[in-house]
N, C-alpha and C positions, 0 to 999 in steps of 0.2 A: 907845537903842532901847527901845521900849515892850514890856510883857509880851505884848501881842497878837502882836507880830512874832516873839517867841521861841517861840510855840506851834507844835506840829506841825499838819500838815494835818488829822489825825483830831480833834485837840482843837478846831481851828477849826470843823470840820464839826459836831461835837457841840454846840458853843456856838451855832452858827447854828440847829440843829434843836431845841434845848431852850430857848434864851434864858435860861438860868439865870444868876442874878446871882452875882457874886463875893462871897466872904465879907466882904470889906472894904466892900461896898456894901449890906449887908443893912439898915442903918438907914434907907436911902432908901425901902425898900419895906415897912418894918415898920409894921404897923397899931397904932393906939393902944390897943386893948383887950388885956387880959392875963387868961388863964384859969389860975389856980393855977400860974403860972410858965410856962405854955405860951403861946408867942407865935406870931403868924400873920403870914406874909409875903404881900404882895399881888403874887404872881407872875402873869405873863400865861400864857395857855394855850400849851403847847409847840407850835411850828410843825408838828412831825411828827404831833401828834394832830390839829391842824386840817386838815393835808393829807389825812390818812386819812379824816377826817369828810367832807371835800368830795368825795373820790374815791368813797366809798360812796354819797353822794347822786347823783353822776354815774352810777354803775353801776346804781342803782335806777331812775333815769330811763330809762337805756338799756334795762334789762330790761323795764320796763313797756311801752315802745314796741315792742320786738322781739317780745314774747310776746303782748301784748293788742291791739296796734294792727296790727303787720305780720304776726303769726301765724307767726314763724319756728320756733316750738317749741310742741308741744301734748302735755301729759301723757296725755290720753285717747288720742291717736293713737299715742303711744309704747307704751302698754299694749296697744292693739289689735295693733300690729305684733309685740310680744313674744308675744302669744297665738298669732298666726298662725305665727310662727317655731317655737313649741313644738309646735303641732299638726303642722306639716310634719316636725319631728324625730321626733315620736311615730309618725307614719305611716311614716317611713323606717326606724325601729328599733322595731317592735312588740314584739319579744321582751323589751325592757327594761321594758315596762309591763304586759303581759299574755301569758299562754301560750295564751289562747283563739285567737289568730291564727296560731299555729304550724302548719305543715304538714309533711308527710313530705318529706324530701330524697331524690332519686332518682339524683343524679350519682354516678359511680364513687368519687370521692374521699371523699364523705360516707359512703357505704356501707362503704368500706374502714375509715374511722375508727370507724364504728359497730361493725363486726365486731371491731376491736381492743378497743374498750371492752367488748364482750360477753364477751370472754375475760378481760381484766384485772380487771373488776369482779365476777368470780366467778359470772356468770350461768350459765356452763357447768356449775357444780357441781350445779345442780338441773335444768337443761334440756338438758345435753350440748352438745358442740361444734357439732352440726348442728341443734340446736333440737328434737330428737325427743322430749325429755322424760325425766325420771328421777323424782325426787321432785316436781319441778314439772311442769306440764302440757306437752303437745306444742304447740310454737309454729308448726308447719308446716301444720296442718290448718285447717279453717274453724270450729272450735269454740272458744269463748272463755268463760271464767268471769266475767271482769270487763270484757268488752267488747273487740271486735276492730277498732274504728276507731282512727285515729291518736291522737285525743284520749284515748280510754279507755286505750290502751297507755301513753301518756305519763303519764297520771294514776296508773296502777298503779305505774310505775317511781318516780314522785315520792312518792306517798303510802304505798307498800307494798302487799303482797298481802293475802290474806284473813286474817281474825282467827285468831290462833294459828299462822299460817304463818311459815316462817323468813325469807321475803323482807322486808327492811327498807325503810323509806322512804329514798330516795336524794336527796331534794331539798336536804338540808343539806350533802351531801358531794360531789355531782356538779353541775356547772353546768347551767344551763338549756340551753345549746347542746349539751352532751354528752348530756343526756337526750333531746334532740330527735334526735340522731344515733343513739342506742341504739334509740329507738322506730322510727326509719326503717329501721334494719337488721332489726329483728324483723319488720316488715311485709314486708320483701323475702324473708323465709323462706317466705312463703305459697306453696304449690304445689311446694315442693322435696321431695325424697324422702330422709328421714333413714335411717340404717342400721337402727335399731330403734325405729320410731315407737310412741309410747305411745297407748293407746286414747283416743278423743275425750272431752273433759270440757267441760261448760258448754253454752251455747246456740250454735246454728248462726248464723253471720254470713254474709250474702250481700250483695255490693255495698256494703260498709261499714255495713250495718244488721243489727240482730238480727232473727231470724225467730221469736223467742220468743213473740211475740203471734200468730203464724200457726198454722194447724192443724198439730198434731204428728202424726207418723207412728206409728201403733200397731204394736207388734211382740209376738211371743211369745218370751220368753226361756226357754231350756231350761237348767236348772242343777241338778245333783245330784238328778235325778228330778222336779224342780219344773217346772211350766209357768206362767210369770208373764206376765200381761197388763200391758204397760208401754209407754212411749214410746221410740222410737229415740234412743239417746244420753242417756237419762234417768238419774237417780241410781241406779236399780237396776242398769243395765248398767255404769255407772262403778264401782259398788261390787263387782260380780261380777268385772269385769276386774281390779280391784286385788287382790281376794282370790286370783285365779288366778296373777297375775304378780309382785306386789310384797310381799304381806303377809308371807310366810314370812321374808324376809330383812330386813324393816323393823325398826328399833329403836324403842323406846318414844318417844324424842325425835323420830324421823321421823314416827311416827304422830300425834304431837301437832300436827304441821304440816300434816297431810293431812285437810282438812275436806271433807265431801260436802254440797252444798246440795240440799235437797229442791226439786225443780222442780214438784211438784204437791201440796204440803202447805201450805195457807194457811188463815188464820183470817178470819172475818168482821170487818169494820172495827171496831176498838175492843174486840173480844171476845177472851177468853182461854180459852174453853171451847166455842166453836162453830166447827168446821171448815167450809170451803167444800166444795161438792159435788165429789166425786171424790178428796178428800184421803185418805179412809180406805183407798182402794185401794192407794195407795203405802205407807201405814203397814202394811197387811196384807202387802204384798210384802216389806217390810223384815223383818217378824216371821218370815216363812217362811224368808228367807235366814239369819236368825240361828238359827232352829231347826235348819237344815241344818248349822250350824257352832256347836255348843253351847259351844265353848271361846272363841269370839269375843265380845268385850265392846265396847260403844260408850258414848260420852258425847254428850249432846244439848246444843245451843246455840240460843238465841233472840236475834234481832236486830231492831231497829227503825230507822226513818230519823230524821233530826234534827228533824222537825216535832213541836212540842209540848214539854211539860215534861220535863226530864231525868229527874227522879225517877219520874214516871209511866211513861215509856218503859222505864226499868230494871225497874220492878215488873211492867209488862205482859209484857215479854219473859221474865221469870222465871216468871210464871204460865203462859205458853204452853209453855215448856220443861217445866215440871212436868206440864202436861196431857198432852203427848206421852208423857212417861214413864209416866203413869198408864194411857194407852191401850195402850202396848206391854206393860205389866204385865197388863192385861186380856186381851191377846192371847197371854199365856203366856211372854213373854221378859223379864219384869221383872228377873230375876236377872242378865241380861246387859247391863243398863243401869247403868253405874257412877255416873252423875251427870247432872244437868240444870242448866244455868247460863244465866241471862239477862244479856246484855251491853248491853241497851238500845241507845243510839246511840253507844256507845264507839268502834265501828269503822266508823261510817257515813261515807261519803266525799262524798255529794252534798249540796250546800247546801240548807237548809230552804226557801229561796226558790224552788227549782227546781219544775218541774211534778210532779204526782203520778206521771206516766208515767216521769219521770227518776229520782224517788226510790224507785221500786219495787225497784230493785236492792239497796237497803239493807235492805228488809223481807224477812226470810227466816228459815227454820228450817234447822238443819244438824246433822250428827253427824260424829264422828270415831271411829276405832278406838282401843281401849285394851287394854293387856296387863296 
């Protein structure tokens, strides 16, 4: 029986696929040349390699006809289909890509969840359980400091409240969906009657839009023998109401969180020492209120929007705050102004690419009480 017959099936298969010569037959395929003792055998190409080579040729021919002749597959078409599929997914799940498309939810389940979040996320600590307001503003009336439409409320929850306020930005700790539910619940509080509603603060919002640009209603405020010509719901009225109701029991930390935005004190564009028409009336009103409360002290703050150079905005806001302090000193209450600080665009929320009308909310002067 030959050696071939004694080999296993696997050995025979490997022999067929490699056509390797046996050791005893090497001299038959040994080439004549010798390189420093290194000899070369004239082996044929292994069948497995040749089969693989022929198969790849066959596949390439098939691929060429299928793709370029018959058009069974097209990369450009595949890309277009993927883009269409992504756009459809984006349209079906807008909240995953942008919050600009979010809207208020009004179904009972969503509002119930929003109410639960309102309690568990400590909103009640500043706004009370019924939204009537405590340290934070009243959420049931039509007056809003940072905007009363859904997007404004959602943005306030996400980015935080006013500079120096205790309200933190929740976007890193509360999901987008939960912030949407919170904003929806807060909007549902509109028109409800809280047990102890706080006095209105901010601008009047009607039909989801601010009426700040509309004609303001003039009123005469009577306070400690003073008769002040002001606007209804303006900073003077807010300040007086706070002095009457909350000031006595407020701690220094709470006062640091309570800023009053001037609603009629503005500067000429780019100027730090030229007030617009009517601004001095509100400053004079503030000075009279301070004179009626000689123990009360305030700190001034200046803010800009994000447009322009950061350093310039910081310097401009500081100069404006200093100018208001100098004007109040001229009006006889300089000793009641403990400081003036310019924050520049540090607390600005509206993107610099927004319109001037949208960015106006970030350009303001404000003050807070100090003990």
